[in-house]
Every structure is written in C-alpha cells, then in structure tokens.
FITOR-379766 format. One record per residue: residue in three letters; chain; x negated, y negated, z of N, C-alpha, C in turn. Coordinates in nm, 4 decimals. Layout:
aa | ch | nx | ny | nz | cax | cay | caz | cx | cy | cz
ALA | A | X | Y | Z | X | Y | Z | X | Y | Z;
...
% end
This chain:
aa | ch | nx | ny | nz | cax | cay | caz | cx | cy | cz
UNK | A | -9.4695 | -13.1830 | 10.5067 | -9.3895 | -13.3038 | 10.5025 | -9.3117 | -13.3211 | 10.6327;
UNK | A | -9.2587 | -13.2101 | 10.6822 | -9.1810 | -13.2160 | 10.8058 | -9.2684 | -13.2568 | 10.9240;
UNK | A | -9.3923 | -13.2095 | 10.9235 | -9.4853 | -13.2437 | 11.0309 | -9.5203 | -13.3920 | 11.0257;
UNK | A | -9.5310 | -13.4487 | 10.9079 | -9.5593 | -13.5914 | 10.8925 | -9.4484 | -13.6744 | 10.9552;
UNK | A | -9.3223 | -13.6348 | 10.9357 | -9.2109 | -13.7093 | 10.9926 | -9.2133 | -13.7030 | 11.1446;
UNK | A | -9.2447 | -13.5881 | 11.1991 | -9.2464 | -13.5769 | 11.3436 | -9.3597 | -13.6609 | 11.4023;
UNK | A | -9.4734 | -13.6664 | 11.3338 | -9.5835 | -13.7504 | 11.3818 | -9.5448 | -13.8965 | 11.3779;
UNK | A | -9.4814 | -13.9383 | 11.2692 | -9.4412 | -14.0786 | 11.2595 | -9.3330 | -14.1103 | 11.3615;
UNK | A | -9.2446 | -14.0162 | 11.3876 | -9.1421 | -14.0374 | 11.4894 | -9.2048 | -14.0492 | 11.6276;
UNK | A | -9.3052 | -13.9673 | 11.6545 | -9.3740 | -13.9745 | 11.7835 | -9.4431 | -14.1091 | 11.8007;
UNK | A | -9.5064 | -14.1566 | 11.6933 | -9.5753 | -14.2856 | 11.6993 | -9.4749 | -14.3972 | 11.7224;
UNK | A | -9.3637 | -14.3952 | 11.6507 | -9.2603 | -14.4978 | 11.6681 | -9.2037 | -14.4954 | 11.8097;
UNK | A | -9.1793 | -14.3758 | 11.8619 | -9.1268 | -14.3632 | 11.9990 | -9.2284 | -14.4159 | 12.1000;
UNK | A | -9.3557 | -14.3849 | 12.0776 | -9.4607 | -14.4330 | 12.1670 | -9.4678 | -14.5856 | 12.1652;
UNK | A | -9.4596 | -14.6448 | 12.0462 | -9.4642 | -14.7910 | 12.0344 | -9.3453 | -14.8540 | 12.1070;
UNK | A | -9.2276 | -14.7942 | 12.0948 | -9.1097 | -14.8456 | 12.1654 | -9.1290 | -14.8385 | 12.3165;
UNK | A | -9.1858 | -14.7290 | 12.3640 | -9.2113 | -14.7148 | 12.5081 | -9.3114 | -14.8190 | 12.5571;
UNK | A | -9.4165 | -14.8422 | 12.4799 | -9.5170 | -14.9421 | 12.5165 | -9.4537 | -15.0804 | 12.5216;
UNK | A | -9.3717 | -15.1131 | 12.4247 | -9.3040 | -15.2428 | 12.4232 | -9.2123 | -15.2579 | 12.5439;
UNK | A | -9.1426 | -15.1514 | 12.5801 | -9.0527 | -15.1545 | 12.6956 | -9.1312 | -15.1807 | 12.8240;
UNK | A | -9.2414 | -15.1104 | 12.8394 | -9.3238 | -15.1281 | 12.9598 | -9.3803 | -15.2697 | 12.9656;
UNK | A | -9.4259 | -15.3218 | 12.8537 | -9.4826 | -15.4564 | 12.8518 | -9.3767 | -15.5631 | 12.8818;
UNK | A | -9.2522 | -15.5391 | 12.8432 | -9.1453 | -15.6339 | 12.8756 | -9.1146 | -15.6334 | 13.0250;
UNK | A | -9.1225 | -15.5165 | 13.0876 | -9.0873 | -15.5028 | 13.2288 | -9.1972 | -15.5568 | 13.3199;
UNK | A | -9.3218 | -15.5332 | 13.2842 | -9.4325 | -15.5713 | 13.3721 | -9.4518 | -15.7220 | 13.3750;
UNK | A | -9.5150 | -15.7667 | 13.4836 | -9.5455 | -15.9090 | 13.4969 | -9.6811 | -15.9247 | 13.5631;
UNK | A | -9.7383 | -16.0403 | 13.5495 | -9.8671 | -16.0700 | 13.6095 | -9.8454 | -16.0957 | 13.7589;
UNK | A | -9.9256 | -16.0333 | 13.8453 | -9.9068 | -16.0555 | 13.9897 | -9.9503 | -16.1964 | 14.0307;
UNK | A | -9.8816 | -16.2500 | 14.1327 | -9.9246 | -16.3806 | 14.1832 | -10.0432 | -16.3606 | 14.2774;
UNK | A | -10.0931 | -16.4692 | 14.3346 | -10.2161 | -16.4603 | 14.4156 | -10.1991 | -16.3723 | 14.5384;
UNK | A | -10.0848 | -16.3824 | 14.6063 | -10.0662 | -16.3008 | 14.7273 | -10.0536 | -16.1532 | 14.6931;
UNK | A | -9.9818 | -16.1208 | 14.5856 | -9.9720 | -15.9810 | 14.5434 | -10.1092 | -15.9263 | 14.5056;
UNK | A | -10.1857 | -16.0057 | 14.4316 | -10.3185 | -15.9621 | 14.3900 | -10.4083 | -15.9412 | 14.5111;
UNK | A | -10.4017 | -16.0327 | 14.6077 | -10.4848 | -16.0197 | 14.7281 | -10.4494 | -15.8935 | 14.8050;
UNK | A | -10.3208 | -15.8628 | 14.8170 | -10.2820 | -15.7421 | 14.8901 | -10.3245 | -15.6166 | 14.8138;
UNK | A | -10.3173 | -15.6194 | 14.6814 | -10.3626 | -15.5044 | 14.6023 | -10.5122 | -15.4826 | 14.6216;
UNK | A | -10.5892 | -15.5919 | 14.6217 | -10.7338 | -15.5816 | 14.6408 | -10.7651 | -15.5272 | 14.7805;
UNK | A | -10.6936 | -15.5739 | 14.8813 | -10.7167 | -15.5261 | 15.0188 | -10.6881 | -15.3769 | 15.0309;
UNK | A | -10.5747 | -15.3340 | 14.9790 | -10.5378 | -15.1924 | 14.9897 | -10.6367 | -15.1053 | 14.9119;
UNK | A | -10.6761 | -15.1495 | 14.7934 | -10.7718 | -15.0731 | 14.7133 | -10.9071 | -15.0652 | 14.7835;
UNK | A | -10.9528 | -15.1773 | 14.8373 | -11.0797 | -15.1786 | 14.9110 | -11.0759 | -15.0875 | 15.0324;
UNK | A | -10.9645 | -15.0927 | 15.1058 | -10.9499 | -15.0068 | 15.2236 | -10.9531 | -14.8599 | 15.1831;
UNK | A | -10.8858 | -14.8267 | 15.0740 | -10.8874 | -14.6884 | 15.0254 | -11.0266 | -14.6437 | 14.9865;
UNK | A | -11.1015 | -14.7313 | 14.9188 | -11.2395 | -14.6974 | 14.8818 | -11.3262 | -14.6743 | 15.0051;
UNK | A | -11.3098 | -14.7591 | 15.1050 | -11.3886 | -14.7448 | 15.2277 | -11.3551 | -14.6141 | 15.2978;
UNK | A | -11.2265 | -14.5818 | 15.3061 | -11.1854 | -14.4582 | 15.3740 | -11.2387 | -14.3354 | 15.3004;
UNK | A | -11.2221 | -14.3322 | 15.1691 | -11.2684 | -14.2164 | 15.0918 | -11.4208 | -14.2063 | 15.0963;
UNK | A | -11.4890 | -14.3194 | 15.0881 | -11.6346 | -14.3187 | 15.0982 | -11.6823 | -14.2700 | 15.2339;
UNK | A | -11.6136 | -14.3128 | 15.3403 | -11.6499 | -14.2691 | 15.4753 | -11.6309 | -14.1191 | 15.4918;
UNK | A | -11.5226 | -14.0679 | 15.4397 | -11.4982 | -13.9232 | 15.4476 | -11.6075 | -13.8475 | 15.3720;
UNK | A | -11.6415 | -13.8946 | 15.2535 | -11.7486 | -13.8306 | 15.1772 | -11.8816 | -13.8362 | 15.2492;
UNK | A | -11.9100 | -13.9509 | 15.3107 | -12.0356 | -13.9649 | 15.3847 | -12.0388 | -13.8714 | 15.5058;
UNK | A | -11.9276 | -13.8621 | 15.5777 | -11.9221 | -13.7716 | 15.6927 | -11.9415 | -13.6257 | 15.6501;
UNK | A | -11.8804 | -13.5873 | 15.5414 | -11.8987 | -13.4507 | 15.4914 | -12.0449 | -13.4273 | 15.4548;
UNK | A | -12.1077 | -13.5253 | 15.3909 | -12.2483 | -13.5135 | 15.3530 | -12.3365 | -13.4996 | 15.4766;
UNK | A | -12.3125 | -13.5833 | 15.5778 | -12.3935 | -13.5787 | 15.7000 | -12.3738 | -13.4457 | 15.7720;
UNK | A | -12.2490 | -13.4010 | 15.7828 | -12.2227 | -13.2721 | 15.8483 | -12.2897 | -13.1575 | 15.7731;
UNK | A | -12.2888 | -13.1639 | 15.6426 | -12.3550 | -13.0600 | 15.5623 | -12.5048 | -13.0605 | 15.5886;
UNK | A | -12.5655 | -13.1797 | 15.5979 | -12.7096 | -13.1895 | 15.6214 | -12.7459 | -13.1401 | 15.7618;
UNK | A | -12.6620 | -13.1690 | 15.8591 | -12.6909 | -13.1302 | 15.9971 | -12.6706 | -12.9814 | 16.0182;
UNK | A | -12.5646 | -12.9264 | 15.9597 | -12.5309 | -12.7866 | 15.9862 | -12.6076 | -12.6886 | 15.8996;
UNK | A | -12.6526 | -12.7289 | 15.7819 | -12.7178 | -12.6323 | 15.6914 | -12.8585 | -12.6715 | 15.6599;
% end
C-alpha cells in the first residue's frame, strides 16, 4: 500500500513538472527557428566531417 502511494505521488509530481514546463515554453518565431536550423545543420556538418576524416585516415593508415 505504501509503495502505491509513492508511485501515485511520483506520477502527480511528474504531471506538475510537465505542466510547468509547458507553461514556460513558447513556439519559436521564424528568425529563432531559422537560427536553430542553421546551428543544428552546422553541427551536423562538422560532426559528419570529423567522422569522415577519421574514416579516411583509418583507410589510408591501416
């Protein structure tokens, strides 16, 4: 019985946290979205380039 209460308390606390986060967050406008897309794309390109360089170096050296 005690474990049931703690589970229900955890669920209630989680729901309150989710509601709090949803109240705070907002939909980004077009400029914010564009900058997020640019930064994410740049990060993907950089990480992909590093992976490709490691792959090429591995093929050349071994």
